N, C-alpha and C positions, 0 to 999 in steps of 0.2 A: 504494500500500500504506500503511495507517495507520502512523503513527510507532511505535506500540507494537509492531506486528508486525515492523517493521524492526529495532527494538532487540532483539527476541527473536532475530532472525537473527544479529545481532552477538554476542549472549550465547552462542548455540548454537555459533557459530564458535569462540569462545574455549574453550568446554568441549571441543569436538572436538579442538582443537589440544592441549589439556592431556591428553586421553585418548591421543592419538597418542604424546605424550612418554612416558606411562606404559608403553605397549606396547613402544616402542623401548628404553627403559631396562631393561625386563625381559629383552629379548633380549641386551643388553650384559651384564647380570649373569649370565645363563645361559651366555653365551659365556666369560666369565671363569672361572666355576665348571667348565665343561667342559674348558677348557684346563688348569686346575689338577689336575683329577682324571683327565684323559685319557678323558673320557666321550664316546665317539664317537657314541653314539646321540643324545645331546642335541645334539651338534655338527651332525649331519645334520638334526635337527628345525629348528635355527636356520637352516640353509642353505635347507631346503625351505620355510620359512615366510616367506622374503623377499618372495614374491609378495603376501602379505597386507598387508605394510607398503606395498608399491608401490601397491596398489589404494587403500589408505587415503589415501595421499598424493594420488593422482589425484582421489579424491572431494573432498578438501578443497581442492585446487587449483581444481576446478570451482566449488565454493562461493564461493571468493574471486572468481573471474571473474564469476560471476552477480551477486554483490553490487556489483562495480564497474560492470558493464554495465547492470544493471537499476535500481540505486538511485542511481547517480552520487553517491557520498559525497564530502564535502569535509572539509577541516581534519582534526580529530582522528580522525574515523571513517575517512577515507581513509588516514591514516597507520597506523591500527590494522589495516586489511585488508592493506595492503602489508607491514607488519611480520609479520603472521600468515603471509602467503604465503612470505616469506623464512625464517621460523622452521620451517615444515614442510619446506622444502627442506633445512635443516640437519639436521632430525630424520631425514629419509630417508637422508641421507648417513651419519649415525651408525648407522642400521640396516645400511647396507652394511658398515660397519666391524665390526659385530657378526657379520655373515656371514664376514668375514675371520677373526675369532677362531675360528669354527667350522671353517673350512678349515685353519687352523694346527693345530687340535686333531687333525684327521684325519691330519696329517702328523707329529705329535709322538709318539714312542714313549718318550721319556725326558726328564728334566730335565737338560739339559746344564749349566745354570748355576743351581743351586738357590738360590744366594745373592742372585739378583736377584728382588726381591719385586714381581712383576707385579701381583699382586692388590692391593697397597697403592696402586700407581699407578692401577689401574682403579677402585678405590673412590673415589679423589680426583676423577677426572674425571667419574664418575657423579654424585657429590655436586655438582659444579659445574653439571652440566646440570639436576639437580633444583632447585638454587637459582636457576638462570636462569629455569626455567619458573615457579617460585614468584614471582619478581620480575615476570614477564610477567603472571601472574594478578592480582597485587596492585598492579601498576603502581608498582613500588618502584625508583626511580632509584638510590638509595644502594646498594642490594643489587647492582645492575648494575655499579657502579663497583668494588665489592669483588671481584666475580667476575673482572673484567678484570685486577685486580691479582694474583689467585691464579694466573692462567695463567702468569705469569713463573716462579712457583715450580715449576709442572709442567714447563715447558720445561727449567729447570735440572736438575730431578731426572732427566728423560729423558736429557739430555746426559751426566749423571754415570753413569747406568746403562750407556749405550752405551760410554763410555770404560772402564768396569769390564769389560764383556764382551770388548772388544778386548784389554785388558791380560791378562785371564785366558787368552785364546786364545793369546797370544804366550808367556806365561810358563809355563803349565801344560800345554798340549796339543801345540803344534807344536814339533817338533824337527827337526834336520837329517836324521834317519833315519826320519821318519814315513812309514808306508805311504800310498800314494795314496788307497786306499779310506778310510782313517782321516781323512785331510785332507778328503776330499770330504764325508764324513758330518759332520765338525765344522763345515765351512763352511755346510752346509745348516742345522744347528742354530743357528748364529750368525745366518744370514740370517733365519730364521723368528723368532727372538727380537727382532732389531732391527726387523723389520717390525711385530711386535706392539707394541713400544714406540712406533714411529712412529704407528700407528693410534690408540693411546690418547692420544697427544699431540694428534692431530687432533680427537678427541672433545672435549678441553679447548678447542681452538680454536673448535669449533662452539658450545660453551657460551658463549664470549665473543661470538660472532656473535649468538646469541639475546639476550644481555644488551644488546648494542649496538642491535639493532632495537627492543628494548623502550624504551630511552632515547629513541630517535628517535620512537617511537609516542607517548610521553608528552609530551616537551618539544620535539619538532621539532629535536633536537640530534643531529648526526651525529659527535660527537667520538670515539666509539669505533668507528665503522664503518671508517674508513680508517687 
């Protein structure tokens, strides 16, 4: 295959990976909005649409395999294809977490802890993924380092929110004479909220993974991978 055509395939792979990120992040945004507004219809659409993301992932996976098998890339091109493959894996997992948001929405009838700003945490991790994908597109190592640093802030915020939920549970809701049904309902609310926080934290982790693979792709440096 002529070198120009080979380069076109590499460029197309990059564009397709970026497109997948846009689709996935749209699902996360929709999941956050559905959870906030208790929009069960949108939640079901997110859940039902997971197959589309999975197929997109499989198609891109095959593109990566074909490039590796047929073109036998070396050096920078090899790292680019390998990094792209790992990035689409992270994107597929982020899409799974968006499905989780949809499922939490179907089970949420009220805001048990309105003081917990889930949307703000969600906005932060979505922005991290956006920035990580922009760094991948622009091959920007400095931006990748900054994303990795921001993840510590997200982890700290999630830990603080989890502590707040448990403190409120103890101080405000649970008493020695609480009815069993009330306790069970409250525990379900807490469990769902903590799972939501955990999933948002994981989206931030996937953003760091994307940034780490981008650094490896550009500089053959694995300092953020492990």
